[in-house]
N, C-alpha and C positions, 0 to 999 in steps of 0.2 A: 224416824223410828227405825228399829231394827228390821232387817229384811226377814220375812218368814223362812226363806230358803236357808239363811244363816242358822236359824234356830233348828231347822230340820237336820242340818248337816253337822253343826258344831255346838249343840246344846250344852254339853258338859263343859266345854272349853269356855263358853260365854259365861256360864254360872261361876266358874273359877275366876275368870278375869274381872267380873263385877265385884268380887270380894275386895279388889283394890279400892273400890268406892265405899268399902265397909257395908256392902249390901249383900244379903242372902236372898238371891233371886230364884232359888231352886223351885219353890212351890209355884211361883208365878210362871216361870218358864215351862215347868212340867204341865201346868194347866194349859198354856198356849199350845204346847206340843200335842197334847191329847185332843184339844178342840180342833186343831188343824188336821189331825188324822181323821177325826169324825167328819170334818168339812170335806175332805178329799173323798171319803167313802160316799158321802151324800152326793157329791158332784158326779161320781161314777154311776150312782143309782139314777141320777137325773139324766145322764147321757143315755143310759139303757132305756129309760122311759121314753125319751125323745126319739130314739132310734125305732122303738116299737111303734110309737105314735106315727111316725113317718111311714112305716111299713103298712100299718093298718089303714091309714088315710089313702094310700095309693091303691090298696086292695078293694076299697068300697066301690069305686066307680067300675072296676073290672067285674066285680061280682054282680052288680046291677045289670051290666051289659050282657052278662052270661045268663041272666034270668034267675040268678040264685038269690031271690028276695030274702029268704029267711037268714041266709048266711050274711048277706049285706047288712041286714038290720042288726044282727049280732055284732058285726064289725063296728057299726056306728055306736052301739052301746059300749063296746070295749074302748072305742075312741073317747067317749065321754068320761069313762072311768079313768083313762090315762090322763086326760086333761085335769081332772080333779087331783090325781096323784102328782102330776107335774106341779100344780099350784102349791100343794102341801110341801113338796120337797124344796121348791124354790123359796118358800117362806122360811123353811128350816135352814137352808143354805145361807140366806141373807142374815138370819138371826145369828148364826154361828160366826159369820164374817164380821158382823158388828161387834160381837163379844170379843173376838180376837183383836179387832182394831182398838177397842177401848183398853184391853190389857196391854197391848203394845205401847200405847201412849204413856203407860205408867213405868215403862222400863227405860232407864237412861242409856246413853250410848256406851259402847264397850270401850274402855280406856286403851289407848295405844300401848304396845309393850314397853315403851320408854317411861310411861307414867309411874312414878314411885308410889308406894303405899304411904298412907298417912291419914290423919284424922282432921286436920285443920290447916289454916294458912301458916301455922308455925312449922309444919312439916314440909313446906314447899322447898324445892331445891334451888339454891342460888347458883347459876351457871356462869354468870359474867357480871363484872362491875366496871364502870368507866367514869372518868371525870373526877375533879378534885373537890372534896367536900369543904365548903367554906369554914374558916375559923370564926366562930361566933363571938362577937364582942358583948360586953356587959349591957350595952344599950340596945341590942338587937330586939326587935319586936315581932310577934306573930302577925300574920297577914290581916287578921281581923282588926288589930290595933292600927296597922298601917292604913287599911282601907278607911277607917274612921278619921285618922289624922289628916289624910290627904283628900278626903271626900270622894273616894273611889267607888265604894260599895256601901249600900245602906241596908243592913239586915233588919233593923227595927221597922223600917218603912215597909219592907216585905211582909213582916208579921202583921202589920196594921191592915194592909190592903188584901193580902191573901192568907198568909200563915207562915209558920216556920219552914225554912227551906226554899223560899221563893224571893231571893234578894233583888234589889234594884241596883243596876250598874249605872254609874253617874260620871259625867265629864270625861276625864282622862281614863277612868276605869272602863267606861263604855267603849271608848276608842281603842284601848288596849285589847279588850275582848274581841272587838270587830277585827282588829289587826291580826290576832291569832287565827281567827276563822279564815280570813283571806289568805294568810300565809300558808296554812295547812292545805287549803283547797288548791292554791297555785302549785304547791309542791306535789300534790297528788296528780294534778293534771300533767305536770312535767314528767312524772314517773309512769305515765301511760294510762291513768284512770280517767274514765269518762264521767264528767260531773252531771249529777241528777239532783233536781229539787223535788223530793217526793211529798206526798201527803203526810201530815203529822198525826193522822188518825187512821186506823185500819179496822177491817171487819174481823169477825171471829175466825173465819177460814185462814186469814193471814197469820193470826196468832198461833193457830195450830200448825200452820205450814212450817214455821221456823222454830217451834217448840216452846214459845213463851206460854202457850196454853196446852194442857191444863197446869203445867208445872209452876208458873209464876203468876197465876191469876190474881192472887192476893196482893201482888206488888204493882199491878197495873191499874191505872185510872180508867174506870168503865163509864162510858156515856150510855146510860141505861135506855133512854128513850129511843135511840137509834141502834142500840146494841153494837156500839163501836168502842174501840180502845185507843187511848192516847199512847203513842209509841214510846217504848222504853229505850229505843235505839233505832238509828236509821237502817240497821241490819234487817229489820222486819219488812218495811216496804220495799227496800232495794232487792232483797232476795226473792220476795214474792212476785216481782216482775216476771219471774220464770216459772211460776206455779202452773202446772198442767201444760208445760211447753216441751216440744221435742226439738232439740237443737241439732244442727249438723256438726260433725267433728271439727270441721274447718272454722266454725264459729268460736271455738274455744281457743284461748281462755277469754272469758268475759271479765272485764275489770271496771268496776264502778266506784265512784266516791260521791258522798253527799253530806252536806251540813244540815243538821236539824236540831231543834231543841229536843230534849229527852225528858220523859216524865216517869218518875218512879216513886211509889208511895213509901218504900223503905220502912214499912211498919216495924215498930219496936226499936228503932235506932235512937240512941241517946248517949249522953256523956261527952267526954272531951274529943272522941274520935269523930263526932259529927259537928263540931264547932266551926263557925265560919263557912268556908268553902269546902270543907272536908267531905261533907255528904249533903246533897241537896235533893229536893223533890223535882226541881226543874233545872236543867243544866244544858249547856251547848256542847256539841260533839261533832267532829268530822269523822266519818266512818269510811273504811275501804272494804269492799266486798268482791269476792272472786268466785267464778264458776270454772272449775278446772277438770281436765281429764284425770281420772284416778291415778294414772302413772306419774303425774307431775305434781300432785298436790303437796307432798311433803317437802319437795325442793322449793316449791312456791311459799310454803309456810316459813321456811328459813329466810327467803327473800323478803317477806313481809316484816319479819322481826328486824332484819337489817335495815329496812326502810324506816321503821319507827325509831330505831337507834339513831339514824342519821338526822331525823328531826330534832331529837333531844340534844344531840351534839351541836347542831347549829344554834340551838337556843342557849347553849352553854350550861346545861343542867347536868349535875352528876346523877347517874342512874345505875340501876342494876336489873338483870334479867332473871326471872324465876321460872322454873318448870313446875307447874302446879301438880300437887299430889292428888291421889284419888279422892280424898275427902274434901278437897277444895275445888275439884273440877266441876265445871258447869254441866248441867243435866244433858245437854245436847252435844257436848264437845268430846272428841276422842283424844285430843292433845291441846293444851293451852300454855302459852308463854305469857306471863305478866311482865310489864315493864314498870318500874317504880322510880320516882325521882326523890332525891333527898331534900327534905324541908329543914333548912338550917335552924330557924327560930323555934320550930317544934321538936327538933332533934328526933325525927322519925322519917321512915320511908312511906311515900304515898303512891298508891297504884294510879297510873295514868293511862294504861293501855292493856287490854287483853286481846291476844291474837290467837285464833283457834282454827283448827281443822275439824270439820264435822264429818268428814268422809261422806258416806251416802245417807247419813241419818236424817238430815233435813231434806235432801233430794227425794228420799223415799216418801216422806210426808207430802212433799210438794208435787210428786210425780214429775220431777225434773230429769229428763233423760236426753241422751244424744245418740245418734246413729254413727257407728264407727265405719271404717272403710269397707267392711264386709256387710254393711247394712244391718248389723246386729244392734239391738237397742241396749243401752247401758245407762245406769244411774250415774249422774255426774257427782263430783265432790264439790262441796261449798266450803268457803273460808271467809272469815272477816276479822277485822281488827280496828281498834280505836286509833285514829291517826290525826288528831288526838282528842281526848276528853279535856275540856278547858278548865274546869274549876280548880283542880289540884295543880295543873300547870301554872295557872295564874297565881295561885298561892305560893308555889315554890319560886316563881320569878320575883314576886314582891319581896319575899323573905330573904332569898339568897343574894339579891342585888341591892340591898339597902346599904346606905352609908350614913354618916353623921348629918348629911344635908338632904337626903331624899333617896330616890330609887333610880338606878340606871336601867335603861331599856336595852336589851340585846340588839346588836348591830343589825341583824337580819330583819328585825321588826320595825326599825326606824323608818324605812320607806313606806310602811303601812300606817304607822302611828302619826308621823309628821312631827314627832318630838323624841328627844333622846334621853330625857330625864323627867321624873315626877318629883317636884319639890315645891 
């Protein structure tokens, strides 16, 4: 969430910048500003009461010692009054703090100055494109037909056992899926990321820590009996490792990777854009997460984008990089780059990775800080990226590598699959 100090010092600038998200936050930020002023006044009043309380408490014993019984009893009575006043002010201070906190949860991150204005994904800015787009033959098939023909993925069985969006991977389809996971994890390890296997469910505090709650509550699967949530991405448990932690500057950067299944309700999804592997309720993903010094985070964001580019290049997939506009920017992100691969048989671009810098937005919720060389406490910057999400990668690999006899496996995956073709 936004730092209250930022709002005190730059309220009008924040209001103006949030317009890039097509959001008029004036009323909300003015309300937070006014409540914060009231909170600070109440804190000053509390400090005055505590100071007087301390003075009165010290005087009582001295008055008794001097035989000034009446004055001592009056001081005791004043001390009781001050205790009641303290309790009343503390209750008011806490109530104001809770109200400010709830309002801050409703304000998204302030977009980086480079984020363009726009209303939807149609307004995202294409900043690079690489790779040769395959020439589609008359017999080319979409991945859902290829999956059925070669018995790789069973969507209907998933509907029977669970519901739409929960496919079964079978035979070489399962082996290809596992090959991609291992390839991505090995690449991340070689790039300096420490592998973590986290829990696949998290508590409410973790959801609030990374910003999935309350913003995406309707998209998360909720285990009501234990009040736990199935993770929508490994970002949530990996980043929450550092909730309420004070790091030393020399511990930065922290670089983590993890494979997990991801669960998203995706309520309201329908039509051709969700067919096959295009949009699932359960899918596999390898995530990279970084905790960085604020001075380094944007250089690191570029490095993360380049790293994911490298994965797509090794897989031989044509891709493009987009800078997300304000209207398509995630709630917690300050700047996001999406990478999309071209799906030949569907004749469309498919998002396979989002790489974001959250600046201090998550760290402020998490109370994730570090001490610099001067022992001053600072909020860290957090970043994450998909490296990579598997469903659409698999879809593009099947579609783009098909020929009249079957499907060719990219050379980098053959050591993981144990086969170089599906036929």
